[in-house]
PyMOL Python script that loads the backbone (N, CA, C, O; Angstrom):
from pymol import cmd

cmd.read_pdbstr("""\
ATOM      1  N   LEU A   1      58.060 132.982 103.081  1.00  0.00           N
ATOM      2  CA  LEU A   1      58.581 134.395 103.019  1.00  0.00           C
ATOM      3  C   LEU A   1      59.420 134.550 103.819  1.00  0.00           C
ATOM      4  O   LEU A   1      59.079 134.373 104.988  1.00  0.00           O
ATOM      5  N   GLN A   2      60.530 134.853 103.602  1.00  0.00           N
ATOM      6  CA  GLN A   2      61.789 135.160 104.803  1.00  0.00           C
ATOM      7  C   GLN A   2      62.220 136.394 104.594  1.00  0.00           C
ATOM      8  O   GLN A   2      62.243 136.941 103.491  1.00  0.00           O
ATOM      9  N   ALA A   3      62.643 136.968 105.831  1.00  0.00           N
ATOM     10  CA  ALA A   3      63.221 138.306 106.066  1.00  0.00           C
ATOM     11  C   ALA A   3      64.153 138.457 106.963  1.00  0.00           C
ATOM     12  O   ALA A   3      64.126 138.071 108.132  1.00  0.00           O
ATOM     13  N   GLU A   4      65.352 139.274 106.163  1.00  0.00           N
ATOM     14  CA  GLU A   4      66.532 139.226 107.405  1.00  0.00           C
ATOM     15  C   GLU A   4      66.627 140.570 107.987  1.00  0.00           C
ATOM     16  O   GLU A   4      66.484 141.576 107.293  1.00  0.00           O
ATOM     17  N   VAL A   5      66.914 140.615 109.497  1.00  0.00           N
ATOM     18  CA  VAL A   5      66.712 141.743 109.972  1.00  0.00           C
ATOM     19  C   VAL A   5      68.286 141.657 110.622  1.00  0.00           C
ATOM     20  O   VAL A   5      68.883 140.667 111.045  1.00  0.00           O
ATOM     21  N   THR A   6      68.699 142.994 110.541  1.00  0.00           N
ATOM     22  CA  THR A   6      70.185 143.366 111.084  1.00  0.00           C
ATOM     23  C   THR A   6      70.131 144.490 112.257  1.00  0.00           C
ATOM     24  O   THR A   6      69.161 145.183 112.563  1.00  0.00           O
ATOM     25  N   SER A   7      70.999 144.488 112.641  1.00  0.00           N
ATOM     26  CA  SER A   7      71.108 145.396 113.960  1.00  0.00           C
ATOM     27  C   SER A   7      71.363 146.874 113.416  1.00  0.00           C
ATOM     28  O   SER A   7      71.022 147.953 113.902  1.00  0.00           O
ATOM     29  N   ASN A   8      72.272 146.496 111.925  1.00  0.00           N
ATOM     30  CA  ASN A   8      73.003 148.226 111.741  1.00  0.00           C
ATOM     31  C   ASN A   8      74.006 148.355 112.714  1.00  0.00           C
ATOM     32  O   ASN A   8      74.218 149.545 112.947  1.00  0.00           O
ATOM     33  N   VAL A   9      74.636 147.670 113.306  1.00  0.00           N
ATOM     34  CA  VAL A   9      75.854 148.269 114.360  1.00  0.00           C
ATOM     35  C   VAL A   9      76.878 147.831 112.968  1.00  0.00           C
ATOM     36  O   VAL A   9      76.911 146.809 112.283  1.00  0.00           O
ATOM     37  N   SER A  10      77.818 149.351 112.914  1.00  0.00           N
ATOM     38  CA  SER A  10      78.904 149.207 112.017  1.00  0.00           C
ATOM     39  C   SER A  10      80.253 149.068 112.760  1.00  0.00           C
ATOM     40  O   SER A  10      80.540 149.121 113.956  1.00  0.00           O
ATOM     41  N   PHE A  11      81.017 148.860 111.585  1.00  0.00           N
ATOM     42  CA  PHE A  11      82.239 148.024 112.157  1.00  0.00           C
ATOM     43  C   PHE A  11      83.260 149.135 113.341  1.00  0.00           C
ATOM     44  O   PHE A  11      84.043 148.974 114.278  1.00  0.00           O
ATOM     45  N   GLY A  12      82.596 150.356 112.519  1.00  0.00           N
ATOM     46  CA  GLY A  12      83.163 151.605 113.246  1.00  0.00           C
ATOM     47  C   GLY A  12      83.005 151.808 114.867  1.00  0.00           C
ATOM     48  O   GLY A  12      83.794 152.122 115.758  1.00  0.00           O
ATOM     49  N   GLN A  13      81.906 151.549 114.833  1.00  0.00           N
ATOM     50  CA  GLN A  13      81.200 151.382 116.366  1.00  0.00           C
ATOM     51  C   GLN A  13      81.778 150.232 117.248  1.00  0.00           C
ATOM     52  O   GLN A  13      82.011 150.451 118.437  1.00  0.00           O
ATOM     53  N   ILE A  14      81.954 149.319 116.829  1.00  0.00           N
ATOM     54  CA  ILE A  14      82.974 148.538 117.640  1.00  0.00           C
ATOM     55  C   ILE A  14      84.208 148.486 117.621  1.00  0.00           C
ATOM     56  O   ILE A  14      84.858 148.186 118.622  1.00  0.00           O
ATOM     57  N   ASN A  15      84.790 148.799 116.364  1.00  0.00           N
ATOM     58  CA  ASN A  15      86.455 149.359 116.559  1.00  0.00           C
ATOM     59  C   ASN A  15      86.191 150.396 117.623  1.00  0.00           C
ATOM     60  O   ASN A  15      86.764 150.325 118.710  1.00  0.00           O
ATOM     61  N   THR A  16      85.447 151.233 117.371  1.00  0.00           N
ATOM     62  CA  THR A  16      85.751 152.354 119.057  1.00  0.00           C
ATOM     63  C   THR A  16      85.592 151.625 120.279  1.00  0.00           C
ATOM     64  O   THR A  16      86.439 151.834 121.148  1.00  0.00           O
ATOM     65  N   ILE A  17      84.910 151.021 120.454  1.00  0.00           N
ATOM     66  CA  ILE A  17      85.004 150.290 121.644  1.00  0.00           C
ATOM     67  C   ILE A  17      86.052 149.572 121.633  1.00  0.00           C
ATOM     68  O   ILE A  17      86.919 149.975 122.408  1.00  0.00           O
ATOM     69  N   ILE A  18      86.375 148.400 120.881  1.00  0.00           N
ATOM     70  CA  ILE A  18      87.975 147.575 120.959  1.00  0.00           C
ATOM     71  C   ILE A  18      89.264 148.707 121.127  1.00  0.00           C
ATOM     72  O   ILE A  18      90.190 148.489 121.908  1.00  0.00           O
ATOM     73  N   GLN A  19      89.189 149.915 120.302  1.00  0.00           N
ATOM     74  CA  GLN A  19      90.572 150.806 120.533  1.00  0.00           C
ATOM     75  C   GLN A  19      90.387 151.350 121.855  1.00  0.00           C
ATOM     76  O   GLN A  19      91.410 151.365 122.540  1.00  0.00           O
ATOM     77  N   ALA A  20      89.291 151.819 122.407  1.00  0.00           N
ATOM     78  CA  ALA A  20      89.205 152.327 123.952  1.00  0.00           C
ATOM     79  C   ALA A  20      89.519 151.378 124.962  1.00  0.00           C
ATOM     80  O   ALA A  20      90.112 151.628 126.012  1.00  0.00           O
ATOM     81  N   ASN A  21      89.036 150.137 124.541  1.00  0.00           N
ATOM     82  CA  ASN A  21      88.798 149.064 125.578  1.00  0.00           C
ATOM     83  C   ASN A  21      90.160 147.884 125.908  1.00  0.00           C
ATOM     84  O   ASN A  21      90.692 147.402 126.908  1.00  0.00           O
ATOM     85  N   CYS A  22      90.272 147.816 124.844  1.00  0.00           N
ATOM     86  CA  CYS A  22      90.941 146.236 124.694  1.00  0.00           C
ATOM     87  C   CYS A  22      92.556 146.847 124.093  1.00  0.00           C
ATOM     88  O   CYS A  22      93.587 146.802 124.765  1.00  0.00           O
ATOM     89  N   ALA A  23      92.445 147.423 122.632  1.00  0.00           N
ATOM     90  CA  ALA A  23      93.797 147.811 122.232  1.00  0.00           C
ATOM     91  C   ALA A  23      94.693 148.688 122.745  1.00  0.00           C
ATOM     92  O   ALA A  23      95.315 149.476 122.033  1.00  0.00           O
ATOM     93  N   ILE A  24      94.852 148.595 124.330  1.00  0.00           N
ATOM     94  CA  ILE A  24      95.115 149.636 124.912  1.00  0.00           C
ATOM     95  C   ILE A  24      96.553 148.717 125.523  1.00  0.00           C
ATOM     96  O   ILE A  24      96.621 147.488 125.528  1.00  0.00           O
ATOM     97  N   PRO A  25      97.711 149.731 126.052  1.00  0.00           N
ATOM     98  CA  PRO A  25      99.044 148.882 126.560  1.00  0.00           C
ATOM     99  C   PRO A  25      98.612 148.053 127.707  1.00  0.00           C
ATOM    100  O   PRO A  25      97.955 148.314 128.715  1.00  0.00           O
ATOM    101  N   GLY A  26      99.076 147.163 127.337  1.00  0.00           N
ATOM    102  CA  GLY A  26      99.080 146.209 129.124  1.00  0.00           C
ATOM    103  C   GLY A  26      97.830 145.106 128.453  1.00  0.00           C
ATOM    104  O   GLY A  26      97.466 144.170 129.165  1.00  0.00           O
ATOM    105  N   CYS A  27      97.258 145.274 127.147  1.00  0.00           N
ATOM    106  CA  CYS A  27      96.252 144.248 126.472  1.00  0.00           C
ATOM    107  C   CYS A  27      96.307 144.167 125.174  1.00  0.00           C
ATOM    108  O   CYS A  27      97.249 143.406 124.952  1.00  0.00           O
ATOM    109  N   HIS A  28      95.961 144.424 124.421  1.00  0.00           N
ATOM    110  CA  HIS A  28      96.283 143.989 122.966  1.00  0.00           C
ATOM    111  C   HIS A  28      96.663 145.115 122.173  1.00  0.00           C
ATOM    112  O   HIS A  28      95.946 145.449 121.230  1.00  0.00           O
ATOM    113  N   ALA A  29      97.772 145.776 122.464  1.00  0.00           N
ATOM    114  CA  ALA A  29      97.982 146.955 121.680  1.00  0.00           C
ATOM    115  C   ALA A  29      99.671 146.118 121.131  1.00  0.00           C
ATOM    116  O   ALA A  29     100.683 146.653 121.582  1.00  0.00           O
ATOM    117  N   GLY A  30      99.782 145.385 120.585  1.00  0.00           N
ATOM    118  CA  GLY A  30     101.218 144.679 120.200  1.00  0.00           C
ATOM    119  C   GLY A  30     102.128 144.120 121.155  1.00  0.00           C
ATOM    120  O   GLY A  30     103.296 143.798 120.939  1.00  0.00           O
ATOM    121  N   ASN A  31     101.526 144.036 122.173  1.00  0.00           N
ATOM    122  CA  ASN A  31     102.475 143.436 123.077  1.00  0.00           C
ATOM    123  C   ASN A  31     101.782 141.962 123.427  1.00  0.00           C
ATOM    124  O   ASN A  31     102.370 141.328 124.303  1.00  0.00           O
ATOM    125  N   ARG A  32     100.721 141.407 122.903  1.00  0.00           N
ATOM    126  CA  ARG A  32      99.962 140.541 123.172  1.00  0.00           C
ATOM    127  C   ARG A  32      99.020 140.126 121.802  1.00  0.00           C
ATOM    128  O   ARG A  32      98.339 140.884 121.112  1.00  0.00           O
ATOM    129  N   ASN A  33      99.174 139.018 121.694  1.00  0.00           N
ATOM    130  CA  ASN A  33      98.411 138.480 120.407  1.00  0.00           C
ATOM    131  C   ASN A  33      96.944 138.227 120.747  1.00  0.00           C
ATOM    132  O   ASN A  33      96.740 137.702 121.842  1.00  0.00           O
ATOM    133  N   PRO A  34      96.117 138.456 120.145  1.00  0.00           N
ATOM    134  CA  PRO A  34      96.614 139.166 119.123  1.00  0.00           C
ATOM    135  C   PRO A  34      96.186 141.024 118.807  1.00  0.00           C
ATOM    136  O   PRO A  34      95.390 141.755 119.396  1.00  0.00           O
ATOM    137  N   ASP A  35      96.827 141.210 117.998  1.00  0.00           N
ATOM    138  CA  ASP A  35      97.087 142.854 118.200  1.00  0.00           C
ATOM    139  C   ASP A  35      95.851 143.392 117.737  1.00  0.00           C
ATOM    140  O   ASP A  35      95.602 143.368 116.532  1.00  0.00           O
ATOM    141  N   LEU A  36      94.957 143.929 118.650  1.00  0.00           N
ATOM    142  CA  LEU A  36      93.632 144.364 118.169  1.00  0.00           C
ATOM    143  C   LEU A  36      93.780 145.991 117.598  1.00  0.00           C
ATOM    144  O   LEU A  36      92.744 146.604 117.338  1.00  0.00           O
ATOM    145  N   ARG A  37      95.007 146.595 117.433  1.00  0.00           N
ATOM    146  CA  ARG A  37      94.975 147.623 116.442  1.00  0.00           C
ATOM    147  C   ARG A  37      94.674 147.379 115.264  1.00  0.00           C
ATOM    148  O   ARG A  37      94.264 148.365 114.650  1.00  0.00           O
ATOM    149  N   VAL A  38      94.724 146.301 114.622  1.00  0.00           N
ATOM    150  CA  VAL A  38      94.830 145.704 113.307  1.00  0.00           C
ATOM    151  C   VAL A  38      93.406 145.006 112.684  1.00  0.00           C
ATOM    152  O   VAL A  38      93.103 143.813 112.717  1.00  0.00           O
ATOM    153  N   VAL A  39      92.778 145.925 112.214  1.00  0.00           N
ATOM    154  CA  VAL A  39      91.346 145.568 111.488  1.00  0.00           C
ATOM    155  C   VAL A  39      90.872 143.953 111.213  1.00  0.00           C
ATOM    156  O   VAL A  39      89.753 143.456 111.337  1.00  0.00           O
ATOM    157  N   ALA A  40      92.080 143.367 110.819  1.00  0.00           N
ATOM    158  CA  ALA A  40      91.538 142.366 110.040  1.00  0.00           C
ATOM    159  C   ALA A  40      92.120 140.985 111.610  1.00  0.00           C
ATOM    160  O   ALA A  40      91.978 139.768 111.729  1.00  0.00           O
ATOM    161  N   ASN A  41      92.680 141.933 112.383  1.00  0.00           N
ATOM    162  CA  ASN A  41      92.575 140.740 113.826  1.00  0.00           C
ATOM    163  C   ASN A  41      91.422 140.748 114.160  1.00  0.00           C
ATOM    164  O   ASN A  41      90.992 139.648 114.508  1.00  0.00           O
ATOM    165  N   ILE A  42      90.562 141.785 114.199  1.00  0.00           N
ATOM    166  CA  ILE A  42      89.283 142.095 114.881  1.00  0.00           C
ATOM    167  C   ILE A  42      88.040 141.312 114.165  1.00  0.00           C
ATOM    168  O   ILE A  42      87.052 140.823 114.714  1.00  0.00           O
ATOM    169  N   ARG A  43      88.384 141.338 112.764  1.00  0.00           N
ATOM    170  CA  ARG A  43      87.318 140.725 112.058  1.00  0.00           C
ATOM    171  C   ARG A  43      87.583 139.425 112.020  1.00  0.00           C
ATOM    172  O   ARG A  43      86.554 138.817 111.723  1.00  0.00           O
ATOM    173  N   ASP A  44      88.760 138.508 112.234  1.00  0.00           N
ATOM    174  CA  ASP A  44      89.187 137.590 112.210  1.00  0.00           C
ATOM    175  C   ASP A  44      88.665 136.656 113.683  1.00  0.00           C
ATOM    176  O   ASP A  44      88.293 135.496 113.864  1.00  0.00           O
ATOM    177  N   ARG A  45      88.809 137.499 114.300  1.00  0.00           N
ATOM    178  CA  ARG A  45      88.392 136.767 115.814  1.00  0.00           C
ATOM    179  C   ARG A  45      86.998 137.387 116.447  1.00  0.00           C
ATOM    180  O   ARG A  45      86.751 137.322 117.651  1.00  0.00           O
ATOM    181  N   ALA A  46      86.110 138.004 115.463  1.00  0.00           N
ATOM    182  CA  ALA A  46      85.016 138.416 116.021  1.00  0.00           C
ATOM    183  C   ALA A  46      84.057 137.334 116.775  1.00  0.00           C
ATOM    184  O   ALA A  46      83.243 137.584 117.664  1.00  0.00           O
ATOM    185  N   ASP A  47      84.283 136.389 116.340  1.00  0.00           N
ATOM    186  CA  ASP A  47      83.092 135.296 117.492  1.00  0.00           C
ATOM    187  C   ASP A  47      84.017 135.268 118.968  1.00  0.00           C
ATOM    188  O   ASP A  47      83.313 135.579 119.929  1.00  0.00           O
ATOM    189  N   ARG A  48      85.380 134.972 119.308  1.00  0.00           N
ATOM    190  CA  ARG A  48      86.079 134.894 120.340  1.00  0.00           C
ATOM    191  C   ARG A  48      86.206 136.189 120.979  1.00  0.00           C
ATOM    192  O   ARG A  48      86.544 136.242 122.162  1.00  0.00           O
ATOM    193  N   ILE A  49      85.938 137.362 120.231  1.00  0.00           N
ATOM    194  CA  ILE A  49      86.032 138.584 121.137  1.00  0.00           C
ATOM    195  C   ILE A  49      84.512 138.875 121.653  1.00  0.00           C
ATOM    196  O   ILE A  49      84.356 139.706 122.548  1.00  0.00           O
ATOM    197  N   MET A  50      83.417 138.211 121.106  1.00  0.00           N
ATOM    198  CA  MET A  50      81.639 137.934 121.300  1.00  0.00           C
ATOM    199  C   MET A  50      82.144 137.120 122.584  1.00  0.00           C
ATOM    200  O   MET A  50      82.294 137.725 123.646  1.00  0.00           O
ATOM    201  N   ALA A  51      82.334 136.121 122.515  1.00  0.00           N
ATOM    202  CA  ALA A  51      82.474 134.794 123.496  1.00  0.00           C
ATOM    203  C   ALA A  51      83.086 135.704 124.887  1.00  0.00           C
ATOM    204  O   ALA A  51      82.359 135.701 125.880  1.00  0.00           O
ATOM    205  N   ARG A  52      84.287 136.405 124.953  1.00  0.00           N
ATOM    206  CA  ARG A  52      84.853 136.696 125.994  1.00  0.00           C
ATOM    207  C   ARG A  52      84.199 138.156 126.452  1.00  0.00           C
ATOM    208  O   ARG A  52      84.014 138.377 127.648  1.00  0.00           O
ATOM    209  N   THR A  53      83.888 139.054 125.527  1.00  0.00           N
ATOM    210  CA  THR A  53      83.063 140.242 125.811  1.00  0.00           C
ATOM    211  C   THR A  53      81.666 139.483 126.909  1.00  0.00           C
ATOM    212  O   THR A  53      81.325 139.764 128.058  1.00  0.00           O
ATOM    213  N   GLY A  54      81.279 138.730 126.188  1.00  0.00           N
ATOM    214  CA  GLY A  54      79.447 138.374 127.008  1.00  0.00           C
ATOM    215  C   GLY A  54      79.780 137.402 128.285  1.00  0.00           C
ATOM    216  O   GLY A  54      79.015 137.196 129.227  1.00  0.00           O
ATOM    217  N   ALA A  55      80.823 136.963 128.143  1.00  0.00           N
ATOM    218  CA  ALA A  55      81.710 136.155 129.394  1.00  0.00           C
ATOM    219  C   ALA A  55      82.211 137.422 130.387  1.00  0.00           C
ATOM    220  O   ALA A  55      82.385 137.195 131.584  1.00  0.00           O
ATOM    221  N   ARG A  56      82.359 138.316 130.015  1.00  0.00           N
ATOM    222  CA  ARG A  56      83.231 139.660 130.740  1.00  0.00           C
ATOM    223  C   ARG A  56      84.416 139.390 131.284  1.00  0.00           C
ATOM    224  O   ARG A  56      84.892 139.929 132.283  1.00  0.00           O
ATOM    225  N   SER A  57      85.147 138.105 130.274  1.00  0.00           N
ATOM    226  CA  SER A  57      86.621 137.841 130.639  1.00  0.00           C
ATOM    227  C   SER A  57      87.369 138.778 129.787  1.00  0.00           C
ATOM    228  O   SER A  57      88.586 138.600 129.748  1.00  0.00           O
ATOM    229  N   MET A  58      86.798 139.885 128.995  1.00  0.00           N
ATOM    230  CA  MET A  58      87.515 140.409 128.312  1.00  0.00           C
ATOM    231  C   MET A  58      86.738 141.947 128.191  1.00  0.00           C
ATOM    232  O   MET A  58      85.528 142.061 127.999  1.00  0.00           O
ATOM    233  N   PRO A  59      87.672 143.079 128.339  1.00  0.00           N
ATOM    234  CA  PRO A  59      88.586 143.302 129.165  1.00  0.00           C
ATOM    235  C   PRO A  59      88.617 142.570 130.536  1.00  0.00           C
ATOM    236  O   PRO A  59      87.623 142.414 131.244  1.00  0.00           O
ATOM    237  N   PRO A  60      90.216 142.021 130.910  1.00  0.00           N
ATOM    238  CA  PRO A  60      90.145 140.729 132.263  1.00  0.00           C
ATOM    239  C   PRO A  60      89.692 141.845 133.025  1.00  0.00           C
ATOM    240  O   PRO A  60      89.644 142.924 132.434  1.00  0.00           O
ATOM    241  N   SER A  61      89.321 141.791 134.324  1.00  0.00           N
ATOM    242  CA  SER A  61      88.701 141.965 135.261  1.00  0.00           C
ATOM    243  C   SER A  61      89.913 143.056 136.143  1.00  0.00           C
ATOM    244  O   SER A  61      89.587 144.157 136.588  1.00  0.00           O
ATOM    245  N   GLY A  62      90.972 142.615 136.232  1.00  0.00           N
ATOM    246  CA  GLY A  62      92.220 143.526 136.827  1.00  0.00           C
ATOM    247  C   GLY A  62      92.614 144.384 136.126  1.00  0.00           C
ATOM    248  O   GLY A  62      93.642 144.955 136.491  1.00  0.00           O
ATOM    249  N   SER A  63      92.140 144.696 135.198  1.00  0.00           N
ATOM    250  CA  SER A  63      92.299 145.850 134.454  1.00  0.00           C
ATOM    251  C   SER A  63      91.839 147.168 134.697  1.00  0.00           C
ATOM    252  O   SER A  63      92.473 148.171 134.370  1.00  0.00           O
ATOM    253  N   GLY A  64      90.737 147.173 135.269  1.00  0.00           N
ATOM    254  CA  GLY A  64      90.123 147.928 135.740  1.00  0.00           C
ATOM    255  C   GLY A  64      89.114 148.916 134.794  1.00  0.00           C
ATOM    256  O   GLY A  64      88.749 150.012 135.218  1.00  0.00           O
ATOM    257  N   ILE A  65      88.791 148.504 133.733  1.00  0.00           N
ATOM    258  CA  ILE A  65      87.914 148.732 132.722  1.00  0.00           C
ATOM    259  C   ILE A  65      86.967 147.764 132.311  1.00  0.00           C
ATOM    260  O   ILE A  65      87.232 146.573 132.145  1.00  0.00           O
ATOM    261  N   THR A  66      85.870 148.284 132.151  1.00  0.00           N
ATOM    262  CA  THR A  66      85.001 147.306 132.138  1.00  0.00           C
ATOM    263  C   THR A  66      84.059 147.890 131.001  1.00  0.00           C
ATOM    264  O   THR A  66      83.902 149.100 130.839  1.00  0.00           O
ATOM    265  N   LEU A  67      83.400 146.834 130.172  1.00  0.00           N
ATOM    266  CA  LEU A  67      82.284 147.431 129.189  1.00  0.00           C
ATOM    267  C   LEU A  67      80.871 147.361 129.864  1.00  0.00           C
ATOM    268  O   LEU A  67      80.490 146.615 130.765  1.00  0.00           O
ATOM    269  N   THR A  68      80.180 148.369 129.164  1.00  0.00           N
ATOM    270  CA  THR A  68      78.873 148.563 129.488  1.00  0.00           C
ATOM    271  C   THR A  68      77.856 147.269 128.877  1.00  0.00           C
ATOM    272  O   THR A  68      78.198 146.392 128.084  1.00  0.00           O
ATOM    273  N   ASP A  69      76.843 147.415 129.360  1.00  0.00           N
ATOM    274  CA  ASP A  69      75.941 146.180 128.483  1.00  0.00           C
ATOM    275  C   ASP A  69      75.342 146.620 127.391  1.00  0.00           C
ATOM    276  O   ASP A  69      74.410 145.849 127.163  1.00  0.00           O
ATOM    277  N   ALA A  70      75.397 147.584 126.477  1.00  0.00           N
ATOM    278  CA  ALA A  70      75.314 148.425 125.585  1.00  0.00           C
ATOM    279  C   ALA A  70      76.511 147.847 124.692  1.00  0.00           C
ATOM    280  O   ALA A  70      76.342 147.468 123.534  1.00  0.00           O
ATOM    281  N   GLU A  71      77.348 147.830 125.148  1.00  0.00           N
ATOM    282  CA  GLU A  71      78.995 147.712 123.798  1.00  0.00           C
ATOM    283  C   GLU A  71      78.747 146.117 124.230  1.00  0.00           C
ATOM    284  O   GLU A  71      78.916 145.377 123.261  1.00  0.00           O
ATOM    285  N   ILE A  72      78.421 145.481 125.343  1.00  0.00           N
ATOM    286  CA  ILE A  72      78.583 144.093 125.147  1.00  0.00           C
ATOM    287  C   ILE A  72      77.110 143.325 123.643  1.00  0.00           C
ATOM    288  O   ILE A  72      77.080 142.471 122.756  1.00  0.00           O
ATOM    289  N   GLU A  73      76.218 144.338 124.243  1.00  0.00           N
ATOM    290  CA  GLU A  73      75.550 143.901 123.409  1.00  0.00           C
ATOM    291  C   GLU A  73      75.333 144.123 121.708  1.00  0.00           C
ATOM    292  O   GLU A  73      74.671 143.522 120.861  1.00  0.00           O
ATOM    293  N   ALA A  74      76.381 145.477 121.675  1.00  0.00           N
ATOM    294  CA  ALA A  74      76.647 145.567 120.157  1.00  0.00           C
ATOM    295  C   ALA A  74      77.656 144.876 119.466  1.00  0.00           C
ATOM    296  O   ALA A  74      77.672 144.567 118.274  1.00  0.00           O
ATOM    297  N   ILE A  75      78.814 144.586 120.667  1.00  0.00           N
ATOM    298  CA  ILE A  75      79.824 143.568 120.126  1.00  0.00           C
ATOM    299  C   ILE A  75      79.076 142.296 119.423  1.00  0.00           C
ATOM    300  O   ILE A  75      79.544 141.872 118.366  1.00  0.00           O
ATOM    301  N   ALA A  76      77.911 141.678 120.002  1.00  0.00           N
ATOM    302  CA  ALA A  76      77.078 140.747 120.024  1.00  0.00           C
ATOM    303  C   ALA A  76      76.280 140.572 118.877  1.00  0.00           C
ATOM    304  O   ALA A  76      76.189 139.479 118.317  1.00  0.00           O
ATOM    305  N   CYS A  77      75.619 141.727 118.444  1.00  0.00           N
ATOM    306  CA  CYS A  77      74.721 142.010 117.431  1.00  0.00           C
ATOM    307  C   CYS A  77      75.512 142.304 116.387  1.00  0.00           C
ATOM    308  O   CYS A  77      74.883 142.218 115.332  1.00  0.00           O
ATOM    309  N   TRP A  78      76.675 142.626 116.245  1.00  0.00           N
ATOM    310  CA  TRP A  78      77.372 142.918 115.057  1.00  0.00           C
ATOM    311  C   TRP A  78      78.034 141.664 114.655  1.00  0.00           C
ATOM    312  O   TRP A  78      78.141 141.608 113.430  1.00  0.00           O
ATOM    313  N   VAL A  79      78.574 140.515 115.344  1.00  0.00           N
ATOM    314  CA  VAL A  79      79.143 139.015 115.182  1.00  0.00           C
ATOM    315  C   VAL A  79      77.808 138.618 114.066  1.00  0.00           C
ATOM    316  O   VAL A  79      77.826 138.399 112.855  1.00  0.00           O
ATOM    317  N   ALA A  80      76.832 138.636 114.931  1.00  0.00           N
ATOM    318  CA  ALA A  80      75.316 137.885 114.546  1.00  0.00           C
ATOM    319  C   ALA A  80      75.049 138.246 113.387  1.00  0.00           C
ATOM    320  O   ALA A  80      74.445 137.504 112.612  1.00  0.00           O
ATOM    321  N   ASP A  81      75.555 139.751 112.987  1.00  0.00           N
ATOM    322  CA  ASP A  81      75.334 140.445 111.523  1.00  0.00           C
ATOM    323  C   ASP A  81      76.420 139.538 110.796  1.00  0.00           C
ATOM    324  O   ASP A  81      76.609 139.990 109.666  1.00  0.00           O
ATOM    325  N   GLY A  82      77.107 138.548 111.022  1.00  0.00           N
ATOM    326  CA  GLY A  82      78.556 138.339 110.337  1.00  0.00           C
ATOM    327  C   GLY A  82      79.360 139.115 110.308  1.00  0.00           C
ATOM    328  O   GLY A  82      80.047 138.800 109.336  1.00  0.00           O
ATOM    329  N   ALA A  83      79.997 140.464 110.998  1.00  0.00           N
ATOM    330  CA  ALA A  83      81.161 140.209 111.565  1.00  0.00           C
ATOM    331  C   ALA A  83      81.446 141.609 110.351  1.00  0.00           C
ATOM    332  O   ALA A  83      82.611 141.971 110.182  1.00  0.00           O
ATOM    333  N   PRO A  84      80.147 142.409 109.465  1.00  0.00           N
ATOM    334  CA  PRO A  84      80.567 143.485 108.210  1.00  0.00           C
ATOM    335  C   PRO A  84      81.249 144.006 109.041  1.00  0.00           C
ATOM    336  O   PRO A  84      81.175 144.039 110.269  1.00  0.00           O
ATOM    337  N   GLY A  85      82.465 144.749 107.773  1.00  0.00           N
ATOM    338  CA  GLY A  85      83.543 145.589 107.751  1.00  0.00           C
ATOM    339  C   GLY A  85      82.852 147.235 107.205  1.00  0.00           C
ATOM    340  O   GLY A  85      83.535 148.096 106.650  1.00  0.00           O
ATOM    341  N   ASN A  86      81.489 147.358 107.502  1.00  0.00           N
ATOM    342  CA  ASN A  86      80.606 148.429 106.997  1.00  0.00           C
ATOM    343  C   ASN A  86      81.228 150.193 107.651  1.00  0.00           C
ATOM    344  O   ASN A  86      80.621 151.217 107.338  1.00  0.00           O
TER     345      ASN A  86
END
""", "prot")
cmd.dss("prot")
cmd.show_as("cartoon", "prot")
cmd.util.cbc("prot")
cmd.orient("prot")
C-alpha cells in the first residue's frame, strides 16, 4: 500500500511570494531573464527557484530583501509536489 502526501501549498501562495520579493524592479521584472511576472516562467523554473531560494541566493543579498524560512519551505514543498498550477 502506498500513499502520497502533498503539502497543499498552492501556486497562488508561491506567486505572491515571488511577486513581492523577486518580480520587482531591479530583479526579475522584465529587465532580467527570466521575467518572473510571467506564470509560465515561474513554473518552468521551479527547480532553479527552489535551489536558489534554499541557498539564500535569491533574492540576492545586496537587494535588502530576504525570504522567511516559512517562505523558503513553502517554495520547496510546492516544487516537491510537482509545482502544480493550482
